[in-house]
Legacy VTK file of the C-alpha trace (Angstrom):
# vtk DataFile Version 3.0
C-alpha trace
ASCII
DATASET POLYDATA
POINTS 306 float
-54.771 18.062 26.871
-55.578 18.300 23.154
-53.075 17.450 20.444
-52.134 21.104 19.892
-51.247 21.599 23.545
-49.306 18.314 23.526
-47.352 19.488 20.477
-46.611 22.854 22.083
-45.495 21.214 25.320
-43.228 18.843 23.426
-41.691 21.695 21.466
-40.955 23.638 24.670
-39.421 20.542 26.263
-37.108 19.957 23.312
-36.094 23.617 23.322
-35.285 23.484 27.034
-33.256 20.334 26.532
-31.321 22.062 23.759
-30.639 25.077 25.988
-29.383 22.742 28.702
-27.320 20.507 26.422
-25.512 23.324 24.617
-23.852 24.813 27.735
-22.963 21.307 28.979
-21.323 20.466 25.657
-19.383 23.727 25.757
-18.132 22.859 29.246
-16.842 19.448 28.193
-13.072 19.057 27.729
-11.916 19.005 24.108
-10.856 15.353 24.286
-14.398 14.353 25.275
-16.202 16.506 22.721
-14.693 14.663 19.795
-14.564 11.150 21.272
-15.010 8.497 19.952
-16.912 8.733 16.655
-15.352 11.868 15.240
-13.804 11.832 11.773
-10.123 10.936 11.830
-7.619 13.771 11.590
-4.479 13.989 9.512
-2.478 14.683 12.680
-2.836 15.585 16.323
-5.081 12.634 17.180
-4.430 10.016 19.849
-2.563 6.699 19.914
-4.152 3.981 22.026
-2.740 0.729 23.439
-4.772 -2.459 22.939
-4.856 -5.777 24.776
-5.319 -8.460 22.119
-5.633 -11.516 24.339
-3.916 -14.081 26.539
-2.551 -17.612 26.163
-2.328 -20.206 28.929
1.018 -22.008 28.755
1.809 -25.571 29.808
3.822 -24.377 32.833
0.840 -22.299 34.071
2.441 -19.054 32.983
0.353 -16.680 30.853
1.431 -14.860 27.702
-0.311 -11.512 27.169
-0.442 -10.064 23.643
-0.680 -6.327 22.900
-1.196 -4.084 19.882
-2.073 -0.453 19.237
-4.107 1.978 17.165
-2.826 5.242 15.687
-5.914 7.369 15.001
-4.050 9.748 12.697
-4.416 9.453 8.938
-0.951 10.825 8.184
1.049 11.497 11.362
3.621 8.867 12.275
3.875 9.050 16.039
6.928 8.357 18.191
6.570 8.039 21.971
9.882 7.206 23.713
10.014 4.788 26.612
9.401 6.611 29.871
6.520 8.384 31.592
4.522 8.658 28.358
5.081 5.051 27.278
5.476 2.527 30.054
4.322 -0.868 31.328
3.597 -1.900 34.888
4.834 -3.981 36.670
8.195 -2.485 35.743
9.793 -5.888 35.110
7.799 -6.098 31.848
8.592 -2.545 30.728
10.798 -1.856 27.719
9.612 -4.374 25.102
6.740 -2.228 23.765
7.041 -0.185 20.558
7.988 3.471 20.550
7.126 3.998 16.878
3.461 3.965 15.819
2.900 3.932 12.034
-0.276 4.787 10.165
-2.261 1.794 8.878
-5.164 1.604 6.474
-5.767 -2.097 5.931
-9.516 -1.770 5.421
-12.081 -4.308 6.495
-12.341 -5.510 10.065
-8.737 -4.739 10.976
-8.665 -1.165 9.653
-6.144 1.017 11.434
-5.248 -1.480 14.169
-1.872 -3.123 14.568
-2.279 -6.423 16.372
0.301 -8.553 18.141
3.141 -6.019 18.081
4.632 -7.612 21.203
3.822 -9.891 24.115
5.003 -10.570 27.663
4.818 -13.733 29.735
3.640 -13.567 33.345
5.174 -16.459 35.319
2.958 -18.902 37.215
3.996 -17.513 40.609
2.526 -14.131 39.563
-0.832 -15.569 38.548
-3.562 -12.922 38.471
-1.143 -10.025 37.898
-2.403 -7.327 35.562
0.059 -6.006 32.983
-0.865 -2.376 32.270
0.427 -0.473 29.223
0.061 3.327 29.275
0.420 5.738 26.339
0.179 9.535 26.593
-0.031 11.553 23.384
-1.767 14.679 22.026
-3.402 15.442 25.359
-4.844 11.949 25.729
-3.808 9.291 28.229
-4.861 5.668 27.869
-3.962 2.675 30.023
-4.969 -0.819 28.960
-4.819 -3.719 31.428
-3.815 -7.153 30.238
-5.533 -9.746 32.395
-6.162 -13.472 32.033
-9.702 -13.518 33.355
-12.102 -13.561 30.416
-12.380 -16.574 28.108
-13.476 -14.138 25.387
-9.850 -12.957 25.253
-8.276 -16.399 25.482
-6.131 -17.326 22.482
-4.713 -20.626 21.262
-1.432 -21.948 19.873
-3.180 -24.971 18.346
-3.626 -25.761 14.665
-6.123 -23.755 12.649
-8.938 -25.193 10.552
-6.601 -26.598 7.874
-3.520 -27.213 9.999
-1.779 -23.826 9.908
0.416 -22.761 12.815
2.419 -19.625 13.494
5.696 -19.773 11.524
9.098 -20.405 13.083
11.909 -17.819 13.106
15.564 -18.351 13.991
18.511 -16.002 13.739
20.871 -18.959 14.041
19.918 -22.450 12.882
21.301 -23.837 16.139
19.856 -21.055 18.274
16.562 -20.018 19.848
13.309 -20.229 17.906
10.262 -17.966 17.889
6.800 -19.318 17.128
4.708 -16.586 18.727
4.161 -12.857 19.289
6.631 -12.575 22.160
9.394 -13.579 19.810
13.143 -13.804 20.224
15.998 -11.307 20.081
19.303 -11.734 18.300
21.998 -13.057 20.613
24.020 -9.880 20.169
23.414 -6.301 19.097
24.210 -5.459 15.490
26.353 -2.378 14.908
25.982 -0.042 11.940
27.068 3.394 10.807
24.862 6.240 9.619
24.258 5.961 5.886
26.002 2.582 5.502
23.647 -0.340 4.668
23.734 -3.317 6.998
22.316 -6.771 6.266
19.577 -8.168 8.501
18.706 -11.825 8.022
16.770 -14.690 9.575
15.679 -18.259 8.881
11.923 -18.852 8.609
9.805 -21.997 8.348
6.174 -22.868 7.711
5.234 -25.205 10.577
1.786 -26.152 9.272
0.604 -29.696 10.010
-1.601 -30.229 6.962
-1.166 -33.925 6.227
-4.723 -34.822 7.179
-6.424 -31.925 5.389
-7.591 -31.341 1.829
-5.225 -28.509 0.875
-3.259 -27.651 -2.259
0.093 -27.652 -0.485
1.647 -28.955 2.720
3.962 -25.925 2.872
3.223 -22.316 1.959
5.754 -19.542 1.214
5.888 -17.104 4.086
5.423 -13.342 4.051
7.896 -11.094 5.856
7.965 -7.487 6.972
10.830 -5.594 8.595
9.720 -2.548 10.588
10.915 -0.032 13.139
9.900 -1.095 16.645
12.017 1.299 18.679
14.460 4.011 17.655
14.990 7.682 16.885
14.236 7.611 13.118
12.729 5.351 10.470
15.411 3.364 8.621
15.258 2.559 4.934
14.728 -1.111 3.996
15.425 -2.354 0.483
12.937 -5.230 0.928
10.583 -3.981 3.602
7.593 -6.255 3.013
7.142 -9.335 0.823
3.904 -11.296 0.884
3.913 -15.071 0.762
2.139 -15.002 -2.573
4.832 -12.728 -4.039
7.584 -14.936 -2.654
5.946 -18.077 -4.049
5.406 -16.481 -7.466
9.034 -15.400 -7.703
10.314 -18.723 -6.438
12.400 -17.067 -3.721
14.031 -19.339 -1.188
14.371 -23.112 -1.049
11.619 -24.942 0.824
12.998 -28.452 0.358
14.001 -28.626 4.017
11.246 -26.304 5.217
13.582 -23.403 6.004
14.046 -20.228 3.973
16.596 -17.458 4.449
15.121 -13.949 4.342
17.240 -10.806 4.237
17.008 -7.063 3.872
19.448 -4.188 3.643
18.734 -1.560 6.302
20.149 1.965 6.154
19.946 4.182 9.227
20.091 7.952 8.917
20.406 8.917 12.585
22.684 7.508 15.292
21.182 5.817 18.329
19.800 2.553 19.636
17.164 0.769 17.587
15.043 -2.366 17.685
13.831 -3.734 14.342
10.873 -6.112 14.346
10.601 -8.932 11.831
7.047 -10.205 11.410
6.747 -13.508 9.560
3.260 -14.506 8.430
1.472 -17.455 6.885
-1.277 -15.440 5.195
-0.856 -17.348 1.924
-2.464 -20.340 3.632
-6.269 -20.569 3.303
-6.866 -20.719 7.072
-4.638 -17.813 8.102
-5.162 -14.057 7.977
-4.420 -10.968 10.017
-8.116 -10.394 10.785
-8.290 -13.686 12.689
-5.083 -13.051 14.634
-3.397 -15.977 12.881
-0.799 -16.889 11.886
2.367 -14.867 12.424
5.404 -14.705 14.702
7.733 -11.912 15.781
11.491 -11.586 16.132
13.525 -8.546 17.138
16.928 -7.202 16.096
18.680 -4.638 18.352
20.898 -2.300 16.324
23.326 0.348 17.583
24.035 3.030 14.981
27.121 5.206 15.285
27.748 8.545 13.491
LINES 1 307
306 0 1 2 3 4 5 6 7 8 9 10 11 12 13 14 15 16 17 18 19 20 21 22 23 24 25 26 27 28 29 30 31 32 33 34 35 36 37 38 39 40 41 42 43 44 45 46 47 48 49 50 51 52 53 54 55 56 57 58 59 60 61 62 63 64 65 66 67 68 69 70 71 72 73 74 75 76 77 78 79 80 81 82 83 84 85 86 87 88 89 90 91 92 93 94 95 96 97 98 99 100 101 102 103 104 105 106 107 108 109 110 111 112 113 114 115 116 117 118 119 120 121 122 123 124 125 126 127 128 129 130 131 132 133 134 135 136 137 138 139 140 141 142 143 144 145 146 147 148 149 150 151 152 153 154 155 156 157 158 159 160 161 162 163 164 165 166 167 168 169 170 171 172 173 174 175 176 177 178 179 180 181 182 183 184 185 186 187 188 189 190 191 192 193 194 195 196 197 198 199 200 201 202 203 204 205 206 207 208 209 210 211 212 213 214 215 216 217 218 219 220 221 222 223 224 225 226 227 228 229 230 231 232 233 234 235 236 237 238 239 240 241 242 243 244 245 246 247 248 249 250 251 252 253 254 255 256 257 258 259 260 261 262 263 264 265 266 267 268 269 270 271 272 273 274 275 276 277 278 279 280 281 282 283 284 285 286 287 288 289 290 291 292 293 294 295 296 297 298 299 300 301 302 303 304 305
């Protein structure tokens, strides 16, 4: 076959492929036509659960860490607990977020929210998969958390220059959080619609930096208060403060390692809420959100009456 016949044959083949591909594309469901490299929409796009990794604990239990991704550029999505937002086995259900904000952090992290919550699978349930399912905008995604791949194994140990996840307490003599699973206040806070209520916690940089060449043994911590569960977004007077801002303004005493952080929260709709406090150590040179270090969670249940 000469080169002209080869060219003609190739052209016919491409044309036939195009005729075949076009009807197949038209037959594909909408959610497959635009998945996964389509340009992000302002609204109407999906929200996906993510399994961030697992941690082996000293008692042979396993802590599984989860986050999410809201693909919308503008739409803040709320998915109540229930058939469209649930975890299996059922004993772990109920701690996941119902509110999914829009993020645009840029870089490697982008629109992901990591470490929003975690659950611990006891040693006697070793090998159990924890599956989080989200249904939204015609899409259904289920992500299994499993402690099988070392690629997903995480560590509680010191980072390169001694940083560790910060400590959070709601009471100086009470429970302490140093991880993503976090702690809850010992009792539910009550508030009224439109009346500000004070939320507060004690936080501490736990870094062990004595043997490292660093500028400081303690770094001021960043904090962010955010809606985790609830019917409407509350208003926070001090929603997010970075560690660098806190250090520059000299907020809080670090002489004993503990700092009190507070915010005024105003709720505009009655109902049951959970507010998440994320405390980070991103002012330290060996800690940043991209590397999944170093921050801890704590949660405040709030009941709002009319």
